[in-house]
PDBQT receptor file of N, H, CA, C and O in Angstrom, charges set to zero:
ATOM      1  N   UNK A   1      83.203 -90.125-116.766  1.00  0.00    +0.000 N 
ATOM      2  CA  UNK A   1      83.684 -90.906-115.692  1.00  0.00    +0.000 C 
ATOM      3  C   UNK A   1      83.746 -92.283-115.641  1.00  0.00    +0.000 C 
ATOM      4  O   UNK A   1      84.836 -92.846-115.741  1.00  0.00    +0.000 OA
ATOM      5  N   UNK A   2      82.519 -93.020-115.468  1.00  0.00    +0.000 N 
ATOM      6  H   UNK A   2      81.633 -92.563-115.386  1.00  0.00    +0.000 HD
ATOM      7  CA  UNK A   2      82.047 -94.270-115.432  1.00  0.00    +0.000 C 
ATOM      8  C   UNK A   2      83.190 -94.959-115.937  1.00  0.00    +0.000 C 
ATOM      9  O   UNK A   2      84.002 -95.622-115.291  1.00  0.00    +0.000 OA
ATOM     10  N   UNK A   3      83.163 -94.707-117.290  1.00  0.00    +0.000 N 
ATOM     11  H   UNK A   3      82.503 -94.169-117.815  1.00  0.00    +0.000 HD
ATOM     12  CA  UNK A   3      83.960 -95.573-117.879  1.00  0.00    +0.000 C 
ATOM     13  C   UNK A   3      85.536 -95.324-117.614  1.00  0.00    +0.000 C 
ATOM     14  O   UNK A   3      86.289 -96.196-118.047  1.00  0.00    +0.000 OA
ATOM     15  N   UNK A   4      86.079 -94.276-116.978  1.00  0.00    +0.000 N 
ATOM     16  H   UNK A   4      85.468 -93.567-116.626  1.00  0.00    +0.000 HD
ATOM     17  CA  UNK A   4      87.451 -93.847-116.743  1.00  0.00    +0.000 C 
ATOM     18  C   UNK A   4      87.251 -95.206-115.350  1.00  0.00    +0.000 C 
ATOM     19  O   UNK A   4      87.792 -96.309-115.432  1.00  0.00    +0.000 OA
ATOM     20  N   UNK A   5      86.494 -94.824-114.338  1.00  0.00    +0.000 N 
ATOM     21  H   UNK A   5      86.054 -93.928-114.271  1.00  0.00    +0.000 HD
ATOM     22  CA  UNK A   5      86.533 -95.926-113.069  1.00  0.00    +0.000 C 
ATOM     23  C   UNK A   5      86.087 -97.345-113.697  1.00  0.00    +0.000 C 
ATOM     24  O   UNK A   5      86.542 -98.188-112.924  1.00  0.00    +0.000 OA
ATOM     25  N   UNK A   6      85.498 -97.900-114.601  1.00  0.00    +0.000 N 
ATOM     26  H   UNK A   6      85.128 -97.215-115.229  1.00  0.00    +0.000 HD
ATOM     27  CA  UNK A   6      85.590 -99.149-115.172  1.00  0.00    +0.000 C 
ATOM     28  C   UNK A   6      86.709 -99.736-115.874  1.00  0.00    +0.000 C 
ATOM     29  O   UNK A   6      86.794-100.954-116.032  1.00  0.00    +0.000 OA
ATOM     30  N   UNK A   7      87.582 -98.907-116.307  1.00  0.00    +0.000 N 
ATOM     31  H   UNK A   7      87.514 -97.918-116.178  1.00  0.00    +0.000 HD
ATOM     32  CA  UNK A   7      88.724 -99.557-117.079  1.00  0.00    +0.000 C 
ATOM     33  C   UNK A   7      89.795 -99.340-115.537  1.00  0.00    +0.000 C 
ATOM     34  O   UNK A   7      90.232-100.423-115.149  1.00  0.00    +0.000 OA
ATOM     35  N   UNK A   8      90.174 -98.286-114.789  1.00  0.00    +0.000 N 
ATOM     36  H   UNK A   8      89.819 -97.406-115.104  1.00  0.00    +0.000 HD
ATOM     37  CA  UNK A   8      90.576 -98.802-113.501  1.00  0.00    +0.000 C 
ATOM     38  C   UNK A   8      90.322 -99.676-113.100  1.00  0.00    +0.000 C 
ATOM     39  O   UNK A   8      91.272-100.449-112.969  1.00  0.00    +0.000 OA
ATOM     40  N   UNK A   9      89.182-100.102-112.712  1.00  0.00    +0.000 N 
ATOM     41  H   UNK A   9      88.411 -99.475-112.818  1.00  0.00    +0.000 HD
ATOM     42  CA  UNK A   9      88.586-101.559-112.008  1.00  0.00    +0.000 C 
ATOM     43  C   UNK A   9      89.272-102.661-112.542  1.00  0.00    +0.000 C 
ATOM     44  O   UNK A   9      89.913-103.515-111.929  1.00  0.00    +0.000 OA
ATOM     45  N   UNK A  10      89.024-102.528-114.027  1.00  0.00    +0.000 N 
ATOM     46  H   UNK A  10      88.504-101.834-114.524  1.00  0.00    +0.000 HD
ATOM     47  CA  UNK A  10      89.024-104.119-114.845  1.00  0.00    +0.000 C 
ATOM     48  C   UNK A  10      90.777-104.072-114.735  1.00  0.00    +0.000 C 
ATOM     49  O   UNK A  10      91.530-105.037-114.872  1.00  0.00    +0.000 OA
ATOM     50  N   UNK A  11      91.035-103.106-114.540  1.00  0.00    +0.000 N 
ATOM     51  H   UNK A  11      90.424-102.323-114.428  1.00  0.00    +0.000 HD
ATOM     52  CA  UNK A  11      92.697-103.112-114.540  1.00  0.00    +0.000 C 
ATOM     53  C   UNK A  11      93.164-104.167-112.935  1.00  0.00    +0.000 C 
ATOM     54  O   UNK A  11      93.859-105.170-112.770  1.00  0.00    +0.000 OA
ATOM     55  N   UNK A  12      92.617-103.570-112.313  1.00  0.00    +0.000 N 
ATOM     56  H   UNK A  12      92.053-102.756-112.448  1.00  0.00    +0.000 HD
ATOM     57  CA  UNK A  12      93.278-103.525-111.181  1.00  0.00    +0.000 C 
ATOM     58  C   UNK A  12      92.801-105.347-111.158  1.00  0.00    +0.000 C 
ATOM     59  O   UNK A  12      93.555-106.297-111.368  1.00  0.00    +0.000 OA
ATOM     60  N   UNK A  13      91.168-105.389-110.800  1.00  0.00    +0.000 N 
ATOM     61  H   UNK A  13      90.555-104.618-110.630  1.00  0.00    +0.000 HD
ATOM     62  CA  UNK A  13      90.511-106.749-110.997  1.00  0.00    +0.000 C 
ATOM     63  C   UNK A  13      90.240-107.242-112.512  1.00  0.00    +0.000 C 
ATOM     64  O   UNK A  13      89.219-107.010-113.160  1.00  0.00    +0.000 OA
ATOM     65  N   UNK A  14      91.295-107.924-112.908  1.00  0.00    +0.000 N 
ATOM     66  H   UNK A  14      92.124-108.113-112.381  1.00  0.00    +0.000 HD
ATOM     67  CA  UNK A  14      90.678-108.238-114.277  1.00  0.00    +0.000 C 
ATOM     68  C   UNK A  14      89.630-109.946-113.732  1.00  0.00    +0.000 C 
ATOM     69  O   UNK A  14      89.859-110.791-112.867  1.00  0.00    +0.000 OA
ATOM     70  N   UNK A  15      88.481-109.788-114.776  1.00  0.00    +0.000 N 
ATOM     71  H   UNK A  15      88.295-109.101-115.478  1.00  0.00    +0.000 HD
ATOM     72  CA  UNK A  15      87.512-110.357-114.745  1.00  0.00    +0.000 C 
ATOM     73  C   UNK A  15      88.526-112.217-115.522  1.00  0.00    +0.000 C 
ATOM     74  O   UNK A  15      89.436-112.335-116.343  1.00  0.00    +0.000 OA
ATOM     75  N   UNK A  16      87.901-113.043-114.887  1.00  0.00    +0.000 N 
ATOM     76  H   UNK A  16      87.162-112.947-114.221  1.00  0.00    +0.000 HD
ATOM     77  CA  UNK A  16      88.157-114.550-115.712  1.00  0.00    +0.000 C 
ATOM     78  C   UNK A  16      87.193-114.991-115.854  1.00  0.00    +0.000 C 
ATOM     79  O   UNK A  16      86.258-114.935-115.054  1.00  0.00    +0.000 OA
ATOM     80  N   UNK A  17      87.211-115.803-117.439  1.00  0.00    +0.000 N 
ATOM     81  H   UNK A  17      87.970-115.848-118.089  1.00  0.00    +0.000 HD
ATOM     82  CA  UNK A  17      85.888-116.249-117.956  1.00  0.00    +0.000 C 
ATOM     83  C   UNK A  17      85.945-117.879-117.651  1.00  0.00    +0.000 C 
ATOM     84  O   UNK A  17      86.140-118.707-118.540  1.00  0.00    +0.000 OA
ATOM     85  N   UNK A  18      85.729-118.229-116.160  1.00  0.00    +0.000 N 
ATOM     86  H   UNK A  18      85.571-117.556-115.438  1.00  0.00    +0.000 HD
ATOM     87  CA  UNK A  18      85.944-119.274-115.591  1.00  0.00    +0.000 C 
ATOM     88  C   UNK A  18      84.129-119.949-115.121  1.00  0.00    +0.000 C 
ATOM     89  O   UNK A  18      83.259-119.255-114.594  1.00  0.00    +0.000 OA
ATOM     90  N   UNK A  19      84.012-121.130-115.427  1.00  0.00    +0.000 N 
ATOM     91  H   UNK A  19      84.718-121.694-115.855  1.00  0.00    +0.000 HD
ATOM     92  CA  UNK A  19      82.572-121.621-115.020  1.00  0.00    +0.000 C 
ATOM     93  C   UNK A  19      82.609-121.793-113.559  1.00  0.00    +0.000 C 
ATOM     94  O   UNK A  19      83.585-122.303-113.010  1.00  0.00    +0.000 OA
ATOM     95  N   UNK A  20      81.728-121.444-113.008  1.00  0.00    +0.000 N 
ATOM     96  H   UNK A  20      80.934-121.030-113.454  1.00  0.00    +0.000 HD
ATOM     97  CA  UNK A  20      81.490-121.682-111.641  1.00  0.00    +0.000 C 
ATOM     98  C   UNK A  20      81.709-122.806-110.994  1.00  0.00    +0.000 C 
ATOM     99  O   UNK A  20      82.166-122.683-109.858  1.00  0.00    +0.000 OA
ATOM    100  N   UNK A  21      81.512-123.873-111.395  1.00  0.00    +0.000 N 
ATOM    101  H   UNK A  21      81.141-123.973-112.318  1.00  0.00    +0.000 HD
ATOM    102  CA  UNK A  21      81.999-125.621-110.857  1.00  0.00    +0.000 C 
ATOM    103  C   UNK A  21      82.376-126.004-112.208  1.00  0.00    +0.000 C 
ATOM    104  O   UNK A  21      81.939-125.842-113.348  1.00  0.00    +0.000 OA
ATOM    105  N   UNK A  22      83.417-126.608-111.603  1.00  0.00    +0.000 N 
ATOM    106  H   UNK A  22      83.772-126.740-110.678  1.00  0.00    +0.000 HD
ATOM    107  CA  UNK A  22      84.105-127.752-113.014  1.00  0.00    +0.000 C 
ATOM    108  C   UNK A  22      84.687-129.096-112.118  1.00  0.00    +0.000 C 
ATOM    109  O   UNK A  22      84.485-129.166-110.905  1.00  0.00    +0.000 OA
ATOM    110  N   UNK A  23      85.135-129.729-112.571  1.00  0.00    +0.000 N 
ATOM    111  H   UNK A  23      85.299-129.673-113.556  1.00  0.00    +0.000 HD
ATOM    112  CA  UNK A  23      85.888-131.134-112.045  1.00  0.00    +0.000 C 
ATOM    113  C   UNK A  23      86.608-130.889-111.294  1.00  0.00    +0.000 C 
ATOM    114  O   UNK A  23      86.850-131.948-110.716  1.00  0.00    +0.000 OA
ATOM    115  N   UNK A  24      87.274-129.974-110.794  1.00  0.00    +0.000 N 
ATOM    116  H   UNK A  24      87.077-129.113-111.263  1.00  0.00    +0.000 HD
ATOM    117  CA  UNK A  24      88.262-129.755-109.622  1.00  0.00    +0.000 C 
ATOM    118  C   UNK A  24      87.820-129.355-108.663  1.00  0.00    +0.000 C 
ATOM    119  O   UNK A  24      88.445-129.311-107.604  1.00  0.00    +0.000 OA
ATOM    120  N   UNK A  25      86.193-128.829-108.877  1.00  0.00    +0.000 N 
ATOM    121  H   UNK A  25      85.685-128.865-109.738  1.00  0.00    +0.000 HD
ATOM    122  CA  UNK A  25      85.473-128.141-107.279  1.00  0.00    +0.000 C 
ATOM    123  C   UNK A  25      85.452-129.117-106.702  1.00  0.00    +0.000 C 
ATOM    124  O   UNK A  25      85.381-130.193-107.295  1.00  0.00    +0.000 OA
ATOM    125  N   UNK A  26      85.521-129.000-105.048  1.00  0.00    +0.000 N 
ATOM    126  H   UNK A  26      85.578-128.125-104.566  1.00  0.00    +0.000 HD
ATOM    127  CA  UNK A  26      85.302-129.580-103.988  1.00  0.00    +0.000 C 
ATOM    128  C   UNK A  26      83.670-130.296-103.798  1.00  0.00    +0.000 C 
ATOM    129  O   UNK A  26      82.614-129.721-104.061  1.00  0.00    +0.000 OA
ATOM    130  N   UNK A  27      83.790-131.345-103.402  1.00  0.00    +0.000 N 
ATOM    131  H   UNK A  27      84.648-131.812-103.189  1.00  0.00    +0.000 HD
ATOM    132  CA  UNK A  27      82.817-131.953-103.591  1.00  0.00    +0.000 C 
ATOM    133  C   UNK A  27      81.697-131.298-102.763  1.00  0.00    +0.000 C 
ATOM    134  O   UNK A  27      80.578-131.441-103.255  1.00  0.00    +0.000 OA
ATOM    135  N   UNK A  28      81.740-130.825-101.969  1.00  0.00    +0.000 N 
ATOM    136  H   UNK A  28      82.649-130.709-101.569  1.00  0.00    +0.000 HD
ATOM    137  CA  UNK A  28      80.614-130.143-101.303  1.00  0.00    +0.000 C 
ATOM    138  C   UNK A  28      80.029-128.927-102.047  1.00  0.00    +0.000 C 
ATOM    139  O   UNK A  28      78.941-128.609-101.566  1.00  0.00    +0.000 OA
ATOM    140  N   UNK A  29      80.403-128.188-103.025  1.00  0.00    +0.000 N 
ATOM    141  H   UNK A  29      81.287-128.446-103.415  1.00  0.00    +0.000 HD
ATOM    142  CA  UNK A  29      80.054-127.068-103.601  1.00  0.00    +0.000 C 
ATOM    143  C   UNK A  29      79.640-127.904-104.717  1.00  0.00    +0.000 C 
ATOM    144  O   UNK A  29      79.002-127.111-105.409  1.00  0.00    +0.000 OA
ATOM    145  N   UNK A  30      79.620-128.963-105.272  1.00  0.00    +0.000 N 
ATOM    146  H   UNK A  30      80.138-129.607-104.709  1.00  0.00    +0.000 HD
ATOM    147  CA  UNK A  30      79.499-129.714-106.290  1.00  0.00    +0.000 C 
ATOM    148  C   UNK A  30      77.591-130.457-106.063  1.00  0.00    +0.000 C 
ATOM    149  O   UNK A  30      76.682-130.875-106.781  1.00  0.00    +0.000 OA
ATOM    150  N   UNK A  31      77.830-130.265-104.831  1.00  0.00    +0.000 N 
ATOM    151  H   UNK A  31      78.568-129.925-104.248  1.00  0.00    +0.000 HD
ATOM    152  CA  UNK A  31      76.504-131.096-104.034  1.00  0.00    +0.000 C 
ATOM    153  C   UNK A  31      77.064-133.037-104.542  1.00  0.00    +0.000 C 
ATOM    154  O   UNK A  31      76.141-133.655-105.072  1.00  0.00    +0.000 OA
ATOM    155  N   UNK A  32      77.947-133.567-104.436  1.00  0.00    +0.000 N 
ATOM    156  H   UNK A  32      78.696-133.065-104.005  1.00  0.00    +0.000 HD
ATOM    157  CA  UNK A  32      78.332-134.683-103.648  1.00  0.00    +0.000 C 
ATOM    158  C   UNK A  32      78.386-134.832-102.796  1.00  0.00    +0.000 C 
ATOM    159  O   UNK A  32      79.068-133.978-102.230  1.00  0.00    +0.000 OA
ATOM    160  N   UNK A  33      77.805-135.941-101.853  1.00  0.00    +0.000 N 
ATOM    161  H   UNK A  33      77.251-136.635-102.313  1.00  0.00    +0.000 HD
ATOM    162  CA  UNK A  33      77.885-136.801-100.834  1.00  0.00    +0.000 C 
ATOM    163  C   UNK A  33      79.305-137.312-100.027  1.00  0.00    +0.000 C 
ATOM    164  O   UNK A  33      80.187-137.885-100.668  1.00  0.00    +0.000 OA
ATOM    165  N   UNK A  34      79.384-137.164 -99.196  1.00  0.00    +0.000 N 
ATOM    166  H   UNK A  34      78.668-136.698 -98.675  1.00  0.00    +0.000 HD
ATOM    167  CA  UNK A  34      80.677-137.912 -98.783  1.00  0.00    +0.000 C 
ATOM    168  C   UNK A  34      80.758-138.559 -97.951  1.00  0.00    +0.000 C 
ATOM    169  O   UNK A  34      80.640-138.200 -96.780  1.00  0.00    +0.000 OA
ATOM    170  N   UNK A  35      81.101-140.302 -98.550  1.00  0.00    +0.000 N 
ATOM    171  H   UNK A  35      81.197-140.593 -99.502  1.00  0.00    +0.000 HD
ATOM    172  CA  UNK A  35      80.399-141.339 -98.303  1.00  0.00    +0.000 C 
ATOM    173  C   UNK A  35      80.707-141.743 -96.575  1.00  0.00    +0.000 C 
ATOM    174  O   UNK A  35      79.894-142.442 -95.969  1.00  0.00    +0.000 OA
ATOM    175  N   UNK A  36      81.795-141.285 -95.990  1.00  0.00    +0.000 N 
ATOM    176  H   UNK A  36      82.455-140.717 -96.483  1.00  0.00    +0.000 HD
ATOM    177  CA  UNK A  36      82.458-141.178 -94.467  1.00  0.00    +0.000 C 
ATOM    178  C   UNK A  36      81.671-140.454 -93.612  1.00  0.00    +0.000 C 
ATOM    179  O   UNK A  36      81.515-140.798 -92.440  1.00  0.00    +0.000 OA
ATOM    180  N   UNK A  37      81.028-139.227 -94.214  1.00  0.00    +0.000 N 
ATOM    181  H   UNK A  37      81.154-138.947 -95.165  1.00  0.00    +0.000 HD
ATOM    182  CA  UNK A  37      80.136-138.060 -93.553  1.00  0.00    +0.000 C 
ATOM    183  C   UNK A  37      78.533-138.909 -93.458  1.00  0.00    +0.000 C 
ATOM    184  O   UNK A  37      77.723-138.759 -92.543  1.00  0.00    +0.000 OA
ATOM    185  N   UNK A  38      78.423-139.503 -94.251  1.00  0.00    +0.000 N 
ATOM    186  H   UNK A  38      79.081-139.626 -94.994  1.00  0.00    +0.000 HD
ATOM    187  CA  UNK A  38      76.829-139.689 -94.524  1.00  0.00    +0.000 C 
ATOM    188  C   UNK A  38      76.871-141.235 -93.781  1.00  0.00    +0.000 C 
ATOM    189  O   UNK A  38      75.789-141.803 -93.636  1.00  0.00    +0.000 OA
ATOM    190  N   UNK A  39      78.307-142.016 -93.241  1.00  0.00    +0.000 N 
ATOM    191  H   UNK A  39      79.186-141.554 -93.359  1.00  0.00    +0.000 HD
ATOM    192  CA  UNK A  39      78.162-143.144 -92.823  1.00  0.00    +0.000 C 
ATOM    193  C   UNK A  39      78.049-143.104 -91.374  1.00  0.00    +0.000 C 
ATOM    194  O   UNK A  39      77.476-143.896 -90.626  1.00  0.00    +0.000 OA
ATOM    195  N   UNK A  40      78.946-141.629 -91.007  1.00  0.00    +0.000 N 
ATOM    196  H   UNK A  40      79.411-140.986 -91.615  1.00  0.00    +0.000 HD
ATOM    197  CA  UNK A  40      78.911-141.276 -89.377  1.00  0.00    +0.000 C 
ATOM    198  C   UNK A  40      77.160-141.140 -89.274  1.00  0.00    +0.000 C 
ATOM    199  O   UNK A  40      76.510-141.907 -88.564  1.00  0.00    +0.000 OA
ATOM    200  N   UNK A  41      76.596-140.161 -90.011  1.00  0.00    +0.000 N 
ATOM    201  H   UNK A  41      77.125-139.539 -90.588  1.00  0.00    +0.000 HD
ATOM    202  CA  UNK A  41      75.378-139.413 -89.712  1.00  0.00    +0.000 C 
ATOM    203  C   UNK A  41      74.130-140.465 -89.583  1.00  0.00    +0.000 C 
ATOM    204  O   UNK A  41      73.100-140.222 -88.955  1.00  0.00    +0.000 OA
ATOM    205  N   UNK A  42      74.438-141.815 -90.371  1.00  0.00    +0.000 N 
ATOM    206  H   UNK A  42      75.275-142.012 -90.881  1.00  0.00    +0.000 HD
ATOM    207  CA  UNK A  42      73.460-142.693 -90.239  1.00  0.00    +0.000 C 
ATOM    208  C   UNK A  42      73.737-143.490 -89.430  1.00  0.00    +0.000 C 
ATOM    209  O   UNK A  42      72.740-144.124 -89.086  1.00  0.00    +0.000 OA
ATOM    210  N   UNK A  43      74.825-143.846 -88.830  1.00  0.00    +0.000 N 
ATOM    211  H   UNK A  43      75.635-143.331 -89.110  1.00  0.00    +0.000 HD
ATOM    212  CA  UNK A  43      75.287-145.162 -87.849  1.00  0.00    +0.000 C 
ATOM    213  C   UNK A  43      74.884-146.782 -88.199  1.00  0.00    +0.000 C 
ATOM    214  O   UNK A  43      75.384-147.436 -89.114  1.00  0.00    +0.000 OA
ATOM    215  N   UNK A  44      74.156-147.120 -87.521  1.00  0.00    +0.000 N 
ATOM    216  H   UNK A  44      73.750-146.588 -86.778  1.00  0.00    +0.000 HD
ATOM    217  CA  UNK A  44      74.050-148.339 -88.046  1.00  0.00    +0.000 C 
ATOM    218  C   UNK A  44      72.541-148.599 -88.683  1.00  0.00    +0.000 C 
ATOM    219  O   UNK A  44      71.941-149.674 -88.673  1.00  0.00    +0.000 OA
ATOM    220  N   UNK A  45      72.023-147.189 -89.308  1.00  0.00    +0.000 N 
ATOM    221  H   UNK A  45      72.510-146.315 -89.316  1.00  0.00    +0.000 HD
ATOM    222  CA  UNK A  45      70.981-147.060 -90.257  1.00  0.00    +0.000 C 
ATOM    223  C   UNK A  45      71.642-147.174 -91.922  1.00  0.00    +0.000 C 
ATOM    224  O   UNK A  45      70.956-147.506 -92.889  1.00  0.00    +0.000 OA
ATOM    225  N   UNK A  46      72.751-146.906 -91.970  1.00  0.00    +0.000 N 
ATOM    226  H   UNK A  46      73.308-146.636 -91.185  1.00  0.00    +0.000 HD
ATOM    227  CA  UNK A  46      73.500-147.029 -93.364  1.00  0.00    +0.000 C 
ATOM    228  C   UNK A  46      73.270-147.882 -94.030  1.00  0.00    +0.000 C 
ATOM    229  O   UNK A  46      73.665-149.015 -93.757  1.00  0.00    +0.000 OA
ATOM    230  N   UNK A  47      72.625-147.634 -95.011  1.00  0.00    +0.000 N 
ATOM    231  H   UNK A  47      72.304-146.713 -95.233  1.00  0.00    +0.000 HD
ATOM    232  CA  UNK A  47      72.429-148.954 -95.996  1.00  0.00    +0.000 C 
ATOM    233  C   UNK A  47      70.761-149.602 -95.785  1.00  0.00    +0.000 C 
ATOM    234  O   UNK A  47      70.310-150.382 -96.624  1.00  0.00    +0.000 OA
ATOM    235  N   UNK A  48      70.071-149.239 -94.761  1.00  0.00    +0.000 N 
ATOM    236  H   UNK A  48      70.437-148.606 -94.079  1.00  0.00    +0.000 HD
ATOM    237  CA  UNK A  48      69.026-149.840 -94.325  1.00  0.00    +0.000 C 
ATOM    238  C   UNK A  48      68.116-148.956 -94.318  1.00  0.00    +0.000 C 
ATOM    239  O   UNK A  48      67.067-149.545 -94.581  1.00  0.00    +0.000 OA
ATOM    240  N   UNK A  49      67.837-147.373 -94.095  1.00  0.00    +0.000 N 
ATOM    241  H   UNK A  49      68.688-146.895 -93.881  1.00  0.00    +0.000 HD
ATOM    242  CA  UNK A  49      67.289-147.163 -94.057  1.00  0.00    +0.000 C 
ATOM    243  C   UNK A  49      67.430-145.037 -94.556  1.00  0.00    +0.000 C 
ATOM    244  O   UNK A  49      68.563-144.642 -94.282  1.00  0.00    +0.000 OA
ATOM    245  N   UNK A  50      66.855-144.314 -94.933  1.00  0.00    +0.000 N 
ATOM    246  H   UNK A  50      65.934-144.635 -95.156  1.00  0.00    +0.000 HD
ATOM    247  CA  UNK A  50      66.835-143.194 -95.060  1.00  0.00    +0.000 C 
ATOM    248  C   UNK A  50      66.579-142.281 -94.050  1.00  0.00    +0.000 C 
ATOM    249  O   UNK A  50      66.664-141.082 -94.314  1.00  0.00    +0.000 OA
ATOM    250  N   UNK A  51      66.234-142.709 -92.765  1.00  0.00    +0.000 N 
ATOM    251  H   UNK A  51      66.165-143.684 -92.551  1.00  0.00    +0.000 HD
ATOM    252  CA  UNK A  51      66.236-141.802 -91.466  1.00  0.00    +0.000 C 
ATOM    253  C   UNK A  51      67.563-142.036 -90.647  1.00  0.00    +0.000 C 
ATOM    254  O   UNK A  51      67.934-143.108 -90.169  1.00  0.00    +0.000 OA
ATOM    255  N   UNK A  52      68.169-140.885 -90.587  1.00  0.00    +0.000 N 
ATOM    256  H   UNK A  52      67.867-140.014 -90.975  1.00  0.00    +0.000 HD
ATOM    257  CA  UNK A  52      69.327-141.079 -90.164  1.00  0.00    +0.000 C 
ATOM    258  C   UNK A  52      69.028-141.648 -88.649  1.00  0.00    +0.000 C 
ATOM    259  O   UNK A  52      67.894-141.626 -88.171  1.00  0.00    +0.000 OA
ATOM    260  N   UNK A  53      70.510-142.308 -87.747  1.00  0.00    +0.000 N 
ATOM    261  H   UNK A  53      71.431-142.326 -88.136  1.00  0.00    +0.000 HD
ATOM    262  CA  UNK A  53      69.817-143.074 -86.643  1.00  0.00    +0.000 C 
ATOM    263  C   UNK A  53      70.428-141.668 -85.443  1.00  0.00    +0.000 C 
ATOM    264  O   UNK A  53      71.337-140.838 -85.464  1.00  0.00    +0.000 OA
ATOM    265  N   UNK A  54      69.754-141.896 -84.874  1.00  0.00    +0.000 N 
ATOM    266  H   UNK A  54      69.015-142.569 -84.857  1.00  0.00    +0.000 HD
ATOM    267  CA  UNK A  54      69.573-141.195 -83.168  1.00  0.00    +0.000 C 
ATOM    268  C   UNK A  54      69.382-141.781 -82.673  1.00  0.00    +0.000 C 
ATOM    269  O   UNK A  54      68.464-142.581 -82.857  1.00  0.00    +0.000 OA
ATOM    270  N   UNK A  55      70.521-141.737 -81.236  1.00  0.00    +0.000 N 
ATOM    271  H   UNK A  55      71.266-141.087 -81.086  1.00  0.00    +0.000 HD
ATOM    272  CA  UNK A  55      70.124-142.603 -80.158  1.00  0.00    +0.000 C 
ATOM    273  C   UNK A  55      69.234-141.936 -79.294  1.00  0.00    +0.000 C 
ATOM    274  O   UNK A  55      68.940-140.743 -79.376  1.00  0.00    +0.000 OA
ATOM    275  N   UNK A  56      68.738-142.889 -78.314  1.00  0.00    +0.000 N 
ATOM    276  H   UNK A  56      68.977-143.858 -78.248  1.00  0.00    +0.000 HD
ATOM    277  CA  UNK A  56      67.942-142.768 -77.363  1.00  0.00    +0.000 C 
ATOM    278  C   UNK A  56      67.989-141.677 -76.907  1.00  0.00    +0.000 C 
ATOM    279  O   UNK A  56      69.153-141.283 -76.832  1.00  0.00    +0.000 OA
ATOM    280  N   UNK A  57      66.845-140.575 -76.355  1.00  0.00    +0.000 N 
ATOM    281  H   UNK A  57      65.900-140.895 -76.417  1.00  0.00    +0.000 HD
ATOM    282  CA  UNK A  57      67.154-139.611 -75.309  1.00  0.00    +0.000 C 
ATOM    283  C   UNK A  57      67.552-140.002 -73.876  1.00  0.00    +0.000 C 
ATOM    284  O   UNK A  57      66.806-140.872 -73.429  1.00  0.00    +0.000 OA
ATOM    285  N   UNK A  58      68.311-139.690 -73.212  1.00  0.00    +0.000 N 
ATOM    286  H   UNK A  58      68.917-138.983 -73.576  1.00  0.00    +0.000 HD
ATOM    287  CA  UNK A  58      68.857-140.056 -72.241  1.00  0.00    +0.000 C 
ATOM    288  C   UNK A  58      68.080-140.069 -70.847  1.00  0.00    +0.000 C 
ATOM    289  O   UNK A  58      67.682-138.910 -70.736  1.00  0.00    +0.000 OA
ATOM    290  N   UNK A  59      67.708-140.707 -69.853  1.00  0.00    +0.000 N 
ATOM    291  H   UNK A  59      68.031-141.649 -69.943  1.00  0.00    +0.000 HD
ATOM    292  CA  UNK A  59      66.313-140.630 -69.083  1.00  0.00    +0.000 C 
ATOM    293  C   UNK A  59      67.512-140.650 -67.802  1.00  0.00    +0.000 C 
ATOM    294  O   UNK A  59      68.318-141.477 -67.374  1.00  0.00    +0.000 OA
ATOM    295  N   UNK A  60      67.177-139.436 -67.520  1.00  0.00    +0.000 N 
ATOM    296  H   UNK A  60      66.523-138.764 -67.868  1.00  0.00    +0.000 HD
ATOM    297  CA  UNK A  60      68.085-138.795 -66.173  1.00  0.00    +0.000 C 
ATOM    298  C   UNK A  60      66.856-139.133 -64.679  1.00  0.00    +0.000 C 
ATOM    299  O   UNK A  60      65.676-138.898 -64.941  1.00  0.00    +0.000 OA
ATOM    300  N   UNK A  61      67.105-139.539 -63.546  1.00  0.00    +0.000 N 
ATOM    301  H   UNK A  61      68.063-139.729 -63.334  1.00  0.00    +0.000 HD
ATOM    302  CA  UNK A  61      66.376-140.019 -62.402  1.00  0.00    +0.000 C 
ATOM    303  C   UNK A  61      67.120-139.535 -61.623  1.00  0.00    +0.000 C 
ATOM    304  O   UNK A  61      68.342-139.678 -61.641  1.00  0.00    +0.000 OA
ATOM    305  N   UNK A  62      66.275-138.686 -60.570  1.00  0.00    +0.000 N 
ATOM    306  H   UNK A  62      65.282-138.570 -60.556  1.00  0.00    +0.000 HD
ATOM    307  CA  UNK A  62      67.011-138.322 -59.752  1.00  0.00    +0.000 C 
ATOM    308  C   UNK A  62      66.044-139.053 -58.190  1.00  0.00    +0.000 C 
ATOM    309  O   UNK A  62      64.855-139.257 -57.942  1.00  0.00    +0.000 OA
ATOM    310  N   UNK A  63      66.835-139.174 -57.738  1.00  0.00    +0.000 N 
ATOM    311  H   UNK A  63      67.801-139.009 -57.939  1.00  0.00    +0.000 HD
ATOM    312  CA  UNK A  63      66.356-140.350 -56.167  1.00  0.00    +0.000 C 
ATOM    313  C   UNK A  63      67.191-139.538 -54.865  1.00  0.00    +0.000 C 
ATOM    314  O   UNK A  63      68.388-139.259 -54.787  1.00  0.00    +0.000 OA
ATOM    315  N   UNK A  64      66.261-139.325 -54.054  1.00  0.00    +0.000 N 
ATOM    316  H   UNK A  64      65.289-139.552 -54.118  1.00  0.00    +0.000 HD
ATOM    317  CA  UNK A  64      66.391-138.557 -52.665  1.00  0.00    +0.000 C 
ATOM    318  C   UNK A  64      66.537-139.745 -51.419  1.00  0.00    +0.000 C 
ATOM    319  O   UNK A  64      65.722-140.641 -51.198  1.00  0.00    +0.000 OA
ATOM    320  N   UNK A  65      67.544-139.539 -50.834  1.00  0.00    +0.000 N 
ATOM    321  H   UNK A  65      68.206-138.811 -51.014  1.00  0.00    +0.000 HD
ATOM    322  CA  UNK A  65      67.918-140.809 -49.713  1.00  0.00    +0.000 C 
ATOM    323  C   UNK A  65      67.610-140.085 -48.852  1.00  0.00    +0.000 C 
ATOM    324  O   UNK A  65      67.667-140.459 -47.681  1.00  0.00    +0.000 OA
TER     325      UNK A  65
C-alpha cells in the first residue's frame, strides 16, 4: 500500500534534483548584501562605522500658558 501511494505521489509531484542555491538565486537567499539597502540603513555612517546611523530621539516638551 505504501509503495503504491509513493508511486502516485511521485507521478503527481516529481522531485527535481536541483541544488537549493545556485548562481541565479536572489541575493537575499544567497546571503549577499544589497548595497543600496546598507547605504540607506547606515546613513551618514556608511563607510565610516560598523554601527548603523540612528537619529537622536525626539525631545517633546509641553508648555502650559
